N, C-alpha and C positions, 0 to 999 in steps of 0.2 A: 620741453624747450629749455635752452640755456641762454643766458645773456652774460656778456663780459663787459664791465665798465671800469675805466680808470678813474679812480676817485682822487681828485686834486683838492686844492684849498684845505689841505691838512698839513701837518708838519711832514713834508715829504709827499709820497704818493703811495696808493695801494690799489691792488686789482681786486675788484669785487665780482665774484662769479655766482650767479643766481640760477637755480633751477626753479621752474614754474609748473604749477598744477592748479587747474581751475582758477586761473588769473590771480594766484597768490604765490609768494615765494615758498617753495616746499623744501628747499635746502640752500645753503649759502656757504661760500668759502672765501676767505680773505687772504690774499697773498701779498707779501712784501718782497720786492724783487731787486732792490738796490742794497748791496752789502757795503758796510763801512769798516767793521773790524777793529774797534777800539780795544777790545779785550786782547787781541793779538798784538796790537801796537804797543801795549803797556808791558808785555813780557820782556824781561831783561832790563827794564828801566829802573832807576833809583826810585824808592818808594815815594819820596816827596814829589817826584815828577808827575805823579798821578793827579796832584792838585792843579796842575796846568792842563793836563790832557782831558780829564773827565768833564770839566765844565763845558768843554767844546763838543761833547756828545750831542748836545741840544742847544739851540738858540733861544729856547723858551724857558727850560727848566735847568739852566746851568747852576743856579744856586743850590738846587736840590742835590745835584750830582756832587758839587763841591762839598756840601755839608755831609753827605753820605761818605765821601772819600776821607775827609779829615776825621770823622768819627770812627771809621773803620781802622784808620792808622792809629788813632788813640786807643782803640780796643786791643791792638797788638800789645801795647804797654801793659794794659790790664791783664792780658792773658799770660804775660811773663812775670807778673807781680812786680812790675816797675812802676812806682807811683809817679804820676804827673798831676799837675794842678791846673785847673781851668777856672778863671775868675767868673763870678756871676755876670759881670759886665760883658765878658766875651760871649758867654752863653746867650745873653739877651741880644747882642748885636748879630749873632748868627741867626737866631730865630726871627728877628726883625727883618733881616735880609731875605730870608725864605718867605716870610709872610707877604712882603711887598711884591716879590716875584709872582706869587700865586694870585694876588689881587690883580696885577697887571694882566696875567694870562686869562683870568676869568672874564675881565671886561672885553678883551679882544675876541675871545672865543664866542661870547654871547652875541656880539654885534657883527663880527666879520664872518662867522660860520653859521650860527644857529638862526638868527633872525632873518637874514636874507633868504635862506632856503625855505623856511616855514612861510614867509610872506608870499613866496613864489607859488605856493599851493593855492593862494587866494587871488593873486594879481601879478602880472608881469611888471607892473609899475611899483618899484620899491620905494619911491618917494623919498622921505627923509632918511631911509636906511640904505639908499643906493650907494655902492662902493665908490669911494674917491670924491663924491660930490654931494651926497645926502647930508643934511644938517646933523642928524643924530649920529650918523657914521663918523663924521668929522669930529663931533664933540667927544665921542667915545675914544677915538684914537688920541685926541689931545689929552683927555683925562688919563688914559693909560700912560702916555708919554710923560706927563707931569708926575704921576705917581711913581714911576720907576726912577725918577730923579732922586727920590728919597733914598733909594738903594745906592745910587751912584755916589751919594754923599759919604757913605761909609765904605763902599766897595771900590771907589776910585773910577769905575767905568761900569758899563753894562752894554751888551751881555758879556759873558765869559770872565767874570771877576774871579780873582784868586786871593781875596783878602783873608780868608780863613786859613789858619796854619795849625800844625800840631802844637798845642799849648795855648791856643787862643785865637786872636785876630790881629792882623796888621792894620789896625784902624784905631785912631784915638780922637773921636769927635769932640768938638768944642760945644759950649752951650749954644752958640749961634747955629752950629750944625744941627743940633737937635731941634731948635726952633724952626729951622728951614724944613726939616723932615716933617714936622707936625703940620706945617703950612701946605706942603705938597699933598699930604694925606687928607687935609681938609677939602681939597678939591675933589677927591674921591667921595668923601662924605656928601658934599653938595650935589655931585652928579648922581649918586645913589638916591638921594632924597628927591631931587627935582626931575630926574629923567627916568630912572629905573623903577622905583617903587611908588613914587608919588606920596609917600608918608615920611615922617621924620625917622631918622635912624633909631632913635630911642623907642619910638612906637613900634617900629618893625621888629626890633629885637625882643619885644614882649609877645609877639604872635605865638599862639599855642594851640590853635584849633582850626578845623576846616573852614569855619565861618570867617576866619581872618582873610581868606581869599577875596571876600567881597570888599575888603578895605583897600585892596591894591588898586593903584591907578597907573598911569603912564605905561611904560614898555612892558612891565611884568603883567599888567592887566591885558594888554594887547596880545602878548604871548599866550596867556591863559585862554583867552577867547578863541584864538586860532587853533590852539591845541584841542580844545573841546569840539570845535567845528569839524576838524579833520581827524578826530579820534586818536590823537597822539597821547591821550591818557589811557589808551588801550594798546597801541602798538609799541613794540620795543621791549616787551617783557622777556626776561631771561630766567635763570634758575632761582632768582630771589634769594641768593646767598651772598654774603658780604664779608669782606675782611679789611682790616686796617692794622698795619704792622707796627706803626710807631706812635709814640705818645708825645704830647706837648701840653702846655697849659690849656689849650683849646680842644685838642683831640685825645681820645682814649684809644688804646689798642684793643683788639678783640676780633671775634668772628661771630657770625650769626648764620646758622643753618636752620634749626628749628627754634633755638633760643640763643640769647647772647652769652658767649663765653669770653671773658676778658683776658684770660691767660692764653698767650700765643707761644707755641713751641716752634722756633724757627727751624729745628731739625726735621720738621714734617713738611717743609717746602721741598718739592722735587721738580726738577727740570727734565724735559725729554727733547731729544733732537730727532725723533723717529721720522718726522715729516719735514725736517729742516735740511736745506742744501748743505753739502759739505765742501770744504775747500779741496778736498781730495776727490777728484772727478770719479775715481773708481768706486767710491762709496755712494754715489748718487744713483737713484733708481726712480721709477715712475711714481712712486708714492711720496717722493720728496718734492714739495711745491712752493716753499716759502723760506725766507731767511729768518723768520721768527721761530724761536723755540716755543714750547708750551710749558706752562707751570701750573702745578696743582698744590693744594694744601691737604694733607692727609687723603690724597688720591681723589680729591674733588675740585672742580673749578669754583672759584669765588670771584665776584665782582669787587673791584677796588675803586676808590675815587670819592668824590664829595658825598654821594648818596650813602656809601658805606660808612663814611666818617660821621655823617649826621645821625644815622640810626644807632651806631655803636656808641656815639658820644651823647645820645639822648637829647638831641635838639627837637623839642616837642612839635614845632610847626611841621617840619619835614616828616617826622614820625607819623603825624596825623594824616598827611598827604599820602604817605606810603600805605597806611592802613586801607585807604580808599582806592588808590590807583596802582598799588604794587610798584614794581621796578620798571615802569613805563618811561617813554621819552619825557613825558611831562614831569614826572617826579624826579627823574635824573637831572634834567635841566634846572628845575626849581631848586634842587638841593645845592647846585653849584652857585647859583645867583644868591641864594640864602647864605651860603658860606662866605661869600664876598663881604656881606654886611658884618658878620661876626669877626672876620679877619681884620677889617678896617678898624673896628672898635678895639679889638685886641691889640693891634699894632700901636695905636695911639697910646694905649695904656702901657705897653712894654717900653716905649721910648721914654715915658715919664719916670720909669723906675731905674734908669741908668744912673749909676754913681760915677761921675767923671773922675773921681779920685782913685778909683780902682785900676789895677793893671789891666791892660788889654791883652798882654801876652806874657806868659811865663815859660821860658825856654826849658824843654826837658833836659835832664842831665845826661841821658843816653841817646846817641844818634841811632836812627833806624838803620843806617848803613852798617852799624856794628853788630846788628842782631843776626845770629847765625841762622835761625829758623823759627818762624812763628806765623800765626794767622790772625786775622781780625775781620769782623763783619759789622755792619750797621744797617739800620732801616730808617727811612725818612719818609714823611708824607709830602709828596710833590703835588704839583698842579693837578695831575691826572690820577693820582692815587699813590699806592705804596711803592717805594723804591728800595731795592736791596743791593748792597755792595758787599763783596767778600774778596779779601786780598790774602794771598800767600806769599811770604817773602823767604828767601834763602840766600845766605851769604851776602846780605845787604842789597839784594836785587829782587824785583817782582818776579816770582815764579809763575803765578797765575792770578788773573783778575776776573771776577764774575759779576755781571750786572744783570739784575732782573728788573725790568721797568714796568710801570703800570700798564702800558699797552700790551706787553707780553701776557700779563694777567687777563686782560680784557679781550684781546684780539688775537691771541695765539691760536694755532690750529686745534681742532678737536682731537680726542683720543678714541680708542676703541669702546670706551665705556659711555661717553656722552659728548654732546656738542660743546664747543667753547662758548664763552659768555656772549660775545657779540654775534656769533653765528646763530645761536638760539634766538637772540633778540630780533634778528632780521627775519627769521622764518615767520611767515604769516603776513608780511607786508603786502599791500595790494598793488603796489607799483614801484618802479625803480626810484622815484623821487622820495617816497616814504622810506624805502630801504636805505638810501644814502643818508637821510636825516637820522635814522636809527644809528647808523654807523658813526656819524659825526657827533652824536650825543655822548659818545665815549671820548671825544677829543683825541683822535688818532694821531700818534706820533711815530711815523715810519722810521725816522732816523734814530730815535731812541731804541726802537725795537731791533734794528739790524746793526747794533753797535759792534 
């Protein structure tokens, strides 16, 4: 038996096709059917135009795309041995903007997508978590909205900011701006303590054992109880392999298959369009079923995202949960909520380190439009996981632009060797409701995937 479901309440939509045997999912396929084509749109454009286009790939992770673009463009200068200077102030403001975007996304994802679906396993009455009217739902939306205002202070707007530029940022905050940003972030601290974890942020950040689960209160505790009741600590397991491509003061790069290896060789990343629709109708065949490519590292699928970052960066609480529950829905969601706490704390610290007397922007001596031929690439940790951008320019114009998003890593099609990350995770689900929860635990972004 097969079932076909259109999965909504994600960024875009996806088609989930499940095969069933003995009342469990025996096989799964995830199709993305709406093509957007940003990679094609960018061809022939001026390199700096990418700073306007790529943040519009996604309405949630525009900062990540912006940062990836500006760093890929700056990598071009590095690759032609043309020195450019980026001030520490600019680097801090870029990371702060990205952190805030991830915090905002994590709050919305947990309350708008994860909690309602899991509660529905227990009761049709969502109570305070009911969309548009529930007390907690409204509090979460307000907190996310107030938090993102801290980004608008330096970005000028949100979403689709373009304040990062080659050579720094087009933002010069005042002391009062920094104070306002800290105040907006304090609202996220209060919400995390009073509604999410039920413990102080300081106490939460010290968690390092499985026993600390018993200290949780409020929504994380409710989530934990429902997960154990409906076996979400068992469902959703995939290959148990993880990758994190980018570094920051909070995240380490690396991969884990059987052991952690912190050195990443970006040349081992490979894309395939074997199952991907082509714009040339003559190239399409029955085995092409999605607009998503598939991506592997050294010929293997790896999960990316908050769980990968937690394990590779040695966050002890999540590593202990992973030892007991592997890469289940429970561990994957807990890792993302856990990351929220660390990001809030980290961002407040980064704001305090800004030297207002430093330059925000130092103009490069050479224009990208005057470069005959060069390439650049970058990697950034986005809301959903590792993001990869590569740009080739020729005669001052973009010849090719390649984007590999976290959803391509996690939800791309399988290959002849093994199932994709999310496909394998869905197999074994006892009903379509659990299957969709497993799918949403990766925070699906269809529009990023079909760029």
